[in-house]
C-alpha angles and dihedrals in degrees: 000000000000117000119250114269098197120050136193121236089261094051092046090051091052091047091053094036092235135110125278087244090059091051090049090052092049091051091047090050090050092240090121123035120230134176131212118227107187104307093337125094118210129185119213114234088226089060090056092048091050090050091051089050092052092048092047091053090054094057 
C-alpha cells in the first residue's frame, strides 16, 4: 500500500513528533506548506520532508 501523500494536522504532528499547535504555527509562519481543499487543510508529505531537511542543515 502506498503511503498517504496529504496529511491532516494531526497526522503531520505525529509524523514530526510535535503537537498539532506546533504544526499550525509552522504553517502560519510559512515554514511548512499547506493547501486548503474546501474547508479542509492538508499538508503534503513532501513539505514535511523538505522542512526536516532544512532543519537538519541548521544543526
